[in-house]
C-alpha positions as CSV (number, residue, x, y, z in Angstrom):
1,M,198.4,81.8,140.4
2,A,199.9,78.3,140.7
3,P,197.9,75.9,142.9
4,A,199.1,75.9,146.5
5,L,201.0,72.8,147.5
6,Q,202.1,72.2,151.0
7,Q,203.6,69.0,152.4
8,E,201.1,66.5,154.0
9,N,204.0,64.9,155.8
10,A,204.9,68.1,157.6
11,P,206.2,67.7,161.2
12,T,203.5,66.7,163.6
13,S,202.3,68.0,166.9
14,S,200.3,66.6,169.8
15,A,198.0,68.2,172.3
16,P,196.6,67.7,175.8
17,P,193.0,66.4,175.9
18,S,191.8,69.7,177.3
19,R,193.0,73.3,177.5
20,L,190.6,74.2,180.4
21,D,191.6,74.3,184.0
22,Q,191.0,70.9,185.5
23,K,188.8,72.2,188.3
24,L,186.4,73.8,185.8
25,H,186.6,70.8,183.5
26,Q,185.5,68.5,186.3
27,I,182.6,70.8,187.2
28,L,181.3,70.8,183.6
29,Y,181.7,67.1,183.3
30,K,180.0,66.1,186.6
31,P,178.3,62.7,186.2
32,E,174.8,64.2,186.4
33,M,171.8,63.8,184.1
34,R,171.0,66.6,181.8
35,T,167.3,67.6,181.5
36,T,165.7,65.9,178.5
37,L,163.2,67.4,176.2
38,D,159.6,66.6,177.1
39,A,157.9,64.6,174.4
40,L,154.6,65.9,172.9
41,P,151.5,63.7,172.7
42,E,151.9,64.1,168.9
43,P,155.4,64.8,167.5
44,A,155.6,68.1,165.6
45,V,156.2,67.9,161.9
46,L,157.7,70.4,159.5
47,P,155.5,71.3,156.6
48,E,156.5,70.0,153.2
49,P,158.0,73.0,151.2
50,P,156.5,73.7,147.8
51,Y,159.1,73.8,145.0
52,P,159.6,75.8,143.0
53,I,158.1,78.9,144.8
54,H,159.8,81.1,142.1
55,A,159.4,79.2,138.8
56,D,161.9,81.2,136.8
57,P,163.9,83.5,139.1
58,Q,165.7,86.3,137.2
59,P,169.0,87.9,138.4
60,M,168.5,91.0,140.5
61,S,170.2,94.3,139.8
62,K,172.9,95.3,142.2
63,S,170.7,97.8,143.8
64,E,167.8,95.3,144.2
65,Y,170.2,92.8,145.7
66,Q,171.6,95.3,148.2
67,K,168.1,96.5,149.1
68,L,166.9,93.0,149.8
69,N,169.8,92.2,152.1
70,A,169.7,95.6,153.8
71,I,166.0,95.1,154.7
72,R,166.6,91.5,155.8
73,T,169.5,92.5,157.9
74,W,167.6,95.1,159.7
75,K,164.5,92.9,160.3
76,T,166.5,89.8,161.5
77,W,169.6,91.3,163.1
78,G,169.1,95.0,163.8
79,A,165.6,95.2,165.3
80,P,166.1,92.0,167.5
81,Y,169.4,93.5,168.7
82,F,167.8,96.7,169.9
83,K,165.0,94.8,171.5
84,S,167.5,92.6,173.4
85,R,169.1,95.8,174.8
86,W,165.6,96.9,176.1
87,Y,164.7,93.4,177.5
88,N,168.2,92.9,178.8
89,K,167.2,90.5,181.6
90,D,165.6,88.1,179.2
91,L,167.2,85.3,177.2
92,R,167.1,86.8,173.7
93,P,169.7,85.0,171.5
94,I,170.8,87.1,168.5
95,I,172.7,84.1,167.2
96,P,171.3,80.7,168.1
97,Y,172.9,77.6,166.5
98,L,170.8,74.6,165.6
99,F,172.8,71.4,165.4
100,T,170.8,69.4,163.0
101,E,173.7,66.8,162.8
102,W,176.6,65.7,164.9
103,K,177.8,63.5,162.0
104,C,180.0,64.5,159.1
105,N,181.0,63.1,155.7
106,L,184.6,64.3,156.0
107,D,187.4,63.9,158.6
108,C,189.3,67.1,159.0
109,H,192.2,66.2,161.3
110,Y,191.8,69.3,163.5
111,C,188.0,69.0,163.9
112,W,186.4,67.3,166.9
113,S,183.0,68.8,166.1
114,Y,181.4,65.7,164.9
115,N,180.6,62.1,166.0
116,N,179.1,59.7,163.5
117,K,177.5,57.7,166.3
118,V,175.2,60.5,167.3
119,K,171.6,60.5,165.9
120,G,170.6,63.5,164.0
121,M,167.9,66.0,165.0
122,T,164.2,65.0,164.5
123,E,161.6,67.2,162.8
124,D,159.8,67.5,166.1
125,T,162.9,69.0,167.8
126,A,163.7,71.2,164.8
127,K,160.2,72.7,164.6
128,R,159.8,73.2,168.3
129,S,163.3,74.8,168.4
130,I,162.4,77.3,165.6
131,D,159.0,78.1,167.2
132,W,160.6,78.6,170.7
133,L,163.4,80.8,169.3
134,H,160.8,82.9,167.4
135,S,158.7,83.3,170.6
136,I,161.6,84.8,172.5
137,G,162.5,87.3,169.8
138,S,165.2,85.6,167.8
139,R,165.2,86.1,164.1
140,V,168.4,84.3,163.1
141,L,169.1,80.6,162.8
142,A,172.5,79.2,162.1
143,L,172.4,75.5,161.1
144,M,175.3,73.5,162.4
145,G,177.0,70.1,162.4
146,G,178.8,68.0,161.6
147,E,177.6,68.5,158.1
148,P,174.0,69.8,157.8
149,L,173.6,68.8,154.2
150,L,173.8,65.1,155.1
151,R,170.0,65.4,155.0
152,P,169.3,68.0,152.3
153,K,165.5,67.4,152.3
154,F,165.4,68.0,156.1
155,I,167.4,71.3,155.7
156,H,165.1,72.3,152.9
157,K,162.1,72.0,155.3
158,I,163.9,73.9,158.0
159,V,164.9,76.8,155.7
160,H,161.4,77.1,154.2
161,Y,159.7,77.0,157.6
162,S,162.1,79.5,159.1
163,A,162.1,81.9,156.2
164,K,158.3,82.0,156.3
165,K,158.7,83.3,159.8
166,D,161.1,86.0,158.6
167,I,164.1,84.2,160.1
168,F,167.6,84.7,158.6
169,V,168.9,81.2,157.9
170,Y,172.7,80.8,157.9
171,L,174.1,77.5,156.4
172,P,177.7,76.4,157.0
173,T,178.8,73.5,154.8
174,N,181.9,71.8,153.4
175,G,180.2,71.9,150.0
176,R,180.6,68.2,149.0
177,L,176.9,67.6,149.0
178,M,175.9,71.1,147.7
179,K,174.7,70.0,144.3
180,P,173.0,72.5,142.0
181,E,169.6,71.0,142.7
182,V,170.2,71.5,146.4
183,I,171.4,75.1,145.9
184,D,168.3,75.9,143.9
185,R,165.9,74.4,146.4
186,L,167.5,76.2,149.4
187,G,167.7,79.4,147.4
188,D,164.1,79.1,146.4
189,A,163.1,78.4,150.1
190,G,164.8,81.6,151.3
191,I,168.3,80.7,152.6
192,A,170.1,84.0,153.6
193,T,173.8,83.1,153.8
194,V,175.9,80.1,152.8
195,N,179.2,79.9,154.7
196,L,181.4,77.6,152.6
197,A,184.1,76.0,154.8
198,V,187.3,75.5,152.8
199,D,190.8,75.1,154.1
200,S,192.8,74.1,151.1
201,V,192.7,74.2,147.3
202,K,193.6,70.6,146.6
203,D,192.1,67.7,148.6
204,R,194.4,66.3,151.3
205,K,194.0,63.6,153.9
206,S,194.3,66.0,156.8
207,L,192.4,68.9,155.1
208,P,189.6,67.4,153.0
209,K,187.6,70.6,153.0
210,A,189.1,71.5,149.7
211,L,187.9,73.8,146.9
212,D,188.9,71.7,143.8
213,P,186.5,68.8,144.5
214,I,183.6,71.3,144.8
215,R,184.6,74.0,142.4
216,P,181.7,73.4,139.9
217,Y,179.2,73.6,142.9
218,F,181.0,76.7,144.2
219,E,180.8,78.5,140.9
220,Y,177.1,77.6,140.6
221,L,176.4,78.8,144.1
222,V,178.0,82.2,143.4
223,K,176.3,82.5,140.1
224,R,172.8,81.9,141.6
225,Q,173.1,84.3,144.6
226,H,171.7,87.2,142.6
227,H,168.8,85.1,141.5
228,Y,167.7,84.2,145.0
229,G,169.3,87.0,147.1
230,Y,171.5,85.0,149.4
231,T,175.2,85.9,150.2
232,V,178.2,83.6,150.1
233,M,181.5,83.6,152.1
234,F,184.5,81.4,152.7
235,N,185.3,80.2,156.2
236,I,189.0,79.3,156.4
237,N,190.9,77.7,159.3
238,I,194.5,78.7,159.5
239,C,196.6,75.6,160.1
240,R,200.3,74.6,160.1
241,N,200.1,73.1,156.7
242,N,197.8,75.4,154.7
243,M,199.2,79.0,154.9
244,D,199.8,79.2,151.2
245,D,196.3,77.9,150.6
246,V,194.9,80.6,152.8
247,K,196.3,83.3,150.6
248,E,195.1,81.6,147.4
249,L,191.6,81.0,148.8
250,T,191.5,84.7,149.8
251,E,192.4,85.7,146.2
252,I,189.8,83.4,144.8
253,A,187.1,84.8,147.1
254,H,188.1,88.4,146.2
255,D,187.9,87.5,142.4
256,M,184.5,86.0,142.9
257,G,183.3,89.0,145.0
258,I,182.6,87.2,148.2
259,A,183.8,87.7,151.8
260,T,186.2,85.6,153.9
261,D,186.2,84.7,157.6
262,Y,189.3,83.3,159.3
263,H,190.0,81.2,162.4
264,I,193.2,80.1,164.1
265,N,193.5,76.3,164.4
266,E,193.0,75.4,168.0
267,T,193.3,72.1,169.9
268,P,190.1,71.0,171.8
269,M,189.2,73.2,174.7
270,M,187.5,70.4,176.5
271,E,188.0,66.7,176.4
272,Q,186.4,64.9,173.5
273,D,186.4,61.2,173.9
274,H,185.4,60.5,170.3
275,F,188.2,62.7,168.7
276,K,190.9,60.5,167.1
277,H,193.5,63.0,165.9
278,L,194.8,64.5,169.2
279,D,198.3,63.0,168.6
280,E,200.8,63.4,165.7
281,N,198.6,66.1,164.1
282,V,200.0,67.9,161.0
283,T,197.5,70.8,161.3
284,Y,198.3,72.0,164.8
285,L,200.3,75.2,165.1
286,T,203.5,75.2,167.1
287,P,205.8,78.0,168.4
288,D,207.9,77.6,165.3
289,D,204.8,78.7,163.2
290,W,203.8,81.7,165.2
291,S,205.8,84.3,163.3
292,K,204.5,82.8,160.0
293,V,200.9,83.2,161.2
294,D,201.6,86.7,162.4
295,D,202.9,87.6,158.9
296,L,199.8,85.9,157.3
297,L,197.4,87.8,159.5
298,D,199.2,91.1,158.7
299,Y,199.1,90.2,155.0
300,L,195.3,89.6,155.2
301,D,194.7,92.8,157.2
302,D,196.6,94.8,154.6
303,K,194.5,93.3,151.8
304,R,191.3,94.5,153.6
305,H,192.5,98.0,154.3
306,N,194.5,98.8,151.2
307,E,192.8,96.7,148.5
308,G,189.2,96.5,149.7
309,Y,189.0,92.8,150.3
310,K,185.7,91.8,152.2
311,M,186.5,90.1,155.5
312,V,184.4,89.4,158.6
313,N,187.4,89.6,161.1
314,Q,188.6,93.1,161.7
315,S,192.1,94.3,162.8
316,K,191.5,94.0,166.5
317,H,190.2,90.4,166.2
318,M,193.2,89.4,164.0
319,N,195.7,90.9,166.4
320,E,194.1,89.0,169.3
321,M,194.3,85.8,167.2
322,K,198.1,86.2,167.5
323,Q,197.7,86.2,171.2
324,L,195.3,83.3,171.2
325,M,197.8,80.9,169.6
326,R,200.3,82.0,172.3
327,G,197.8,81.2,175.0
328,S,197.2,84.7,176.2
329,V,193.9,86.0,175.0
330,P,193.0,89.5,176.6
331,P,189.8,89.6,178.7
332,W,186.6,90.0,176.7
333,K,183.0,89.8,177.6
334,C,181.6,86.7,176.0
335,R,177.8,86.7,175.5
336,A,177.4,82.9,175.2
337,G,174.3,81.7,177.1
338,Q,172.9,85.3,176.9
339,N,172.8,86.4,173.3
340,S,174.0,83.3,171.7
341,L,173.4,79.6,172.5
342,I,173.5,76.2,170.9
343,I,170.7,73.7,170.6
344,R,172.0,70.1,170.5
345,T,170.5,67.4,168.2
346,D,168.4,66.2,171.2
347,G,167.0,69.7,172.0
348,T,169.2,70.3,175.1
349,L,171.0,73.6,175.4
350,A,174.6,74.7,175.9
351,P,176.1,78.2,175.7
352,C,178.7,77.5,173.0
353,F,180.4,75.0,170.7
354,P,183.2,73.9,173.1
355,M,180.5,73.1,175.7
356,Y,178.6,70.7,173.4
357,S,179.9,67.6,175.2
358,A,179.6,69.0,178.7
359,T,177.2,67.3,181.0
360,H,176.3,70.4,182.9
361,D,172.5,71.0,182.8
362,W,171.6,74.3,180.9
363,G,168.1,73.0,180.2
364,T,166.3,72.4,176.9
365,I,164.4,74.4,174.3
366,E,161.2,75.7,176.0
367,N,162.8,75.2,179.4
368,P,166.3,77.0,179.5
369,K,168.3,77.0,182.7
370,F,171.1,79.4,181.9
371,D,172.4,81.1,185.1
372,H,174.3,84.3,184.8
373,A,176.4,83.7,187.9
374,Q,177.4,80.2,186.7
375,L,178.2,81.6,183.2
376,D,180.2,84.5,184.5
377,E,182.3,82.3,186.8
378,M,182.9,79.8,184.0
379,K,183.9,82.5,181.5
380,K,186.7,83.8,183.8
381,E,188.5,80.7,182.7
382,C,187.1,79.5,179.4
383,S,187.2,82.9,177.7
384,T,191.0,83.0,178.1
385,H,191.2,80.0,175.8
386,C,188.7,81.1,173.1
387,L,188.2,83.7,170.5
388,S,184.9,82.7,168.8
389,T,184.3,85.1,166.0
390,C,180.6,85.4,166.5
391,N,180.7,85.7,170.2
392,Y,183.6,88.1,170.0
393,I,181.5,90.4,167.7
394,L,178.5,90.1,170.0
395,A,180.7,91.2,172.9
396,Y,181.5,94.4,171.2
397,C,178.0,94.9,170.0
398,Y,176.9,95.0,173.6
399,D,179.5,97.6,174.5
400,T,177.3,100.8,174.4
401,K,180.2,103.2,173.9
402,R,181.5,101.3,171.0
403,V,178.1,101.1,169.3
404,L,177.6,104.8,169.7
405,K,181.0,105.6,168.3
406,W,180.4,103.3,165.3
407,T,177.0,104.9,164.7
408,L,178.5,108.4,164.8
409,K,181.2,107.3,162.3
410,Q,178.5,106.1,159.9
411,A,176.5,109.3,160.4
412,M,179.5,111.4,159.4
413,H,179.6,109.4,156.1
414,G,175.9,110.0,155.5
415,F,174.9,106.3,156.2
416,K,176.1,105.4,152.7
417,G,177.2,102.0,153.7
418,S,179.5,100.8,156.5
419,T,183.0,102.1,156.4
420,D,184.0,99.4,158.8
421,T,182.3,96.8,161.1
422,I,181.5,97.6,164.7
423,L,184.9,96.1,165.6
């Protein structure tokens, strides 16, 4: 397949500073002081990980690899999920996100989710966060940024400490700093999933999360997954200027035997003072692009159903993406602040990514202040502008009828592997 080439000088689009109702926006940005994390007499320190733990790891057989991941999935996702249903009045995050950085080494023109002026997380905050999450029943940890691998030794410590506590560690990265030595150290320490964010094949100014500059690292990452037991996937953002790339990246992922996850490019939900690409942006989708995105999503869905491509998003989610870009997301029961949350670099809490910059006080690790009434009222508005993949999946996992229907479907197939996700 020829390399995808799309014009960097495509027509531009601008966006308002926020997509939220102004009344809600003002409530979330009240000039109030957020609670700060109490200091300990002696700051906590993450233990130094030994390396290598596995001196000469040998490739696993397919059955060994599948068994390892099946057991790990049950221990870290399945059992905590069912416990959260039992302890349904407690804060039990199935998917907590630990923002070790709010800095990044790249400048994707659609992305507001970084600020190079913000100090990264300390070891004290990281260790206390992991211990707190473990104490309330969470067994998954998604490391977030910015770019987490700006400090690979720090991430090595977090992965090792978490994995020793039987926590499933999920690492998103743009891959530029994912050198073979880093891959081996994280694999050896027990990383569970690497989510490689790529939006284009060739490096471009507006879309620097490209595959070509990291292709040797990517190939090594995939090669070593059966040595260490982790899984790999592509995370792709559908933009105005990368639709050909999306198809090519999907084919590459399929050829390499890994899954894909897709997002619709969105303008900021809330005002982000540090974001510098709000105007004249070549990545933003416009009404002229909607039919093209519809066709692309149909193409991807067909690849999954008719050719067995591995994808996180299922048909219903992709169909609602079409409505998201048109500004009319159907109602859905977001679980942010209940079964998912984010921990900022300073240890303060928020329900979800778009709320990172909000000044509203949701507490800190060890002292959460999520209020269901406040969250429910907020979500009446914000959920109409959002279609977060993970929170969307959680919403349907907490629909009892849907879970029972899915379980029955698997039972009819003898539990020989999922015929579809719970969506």
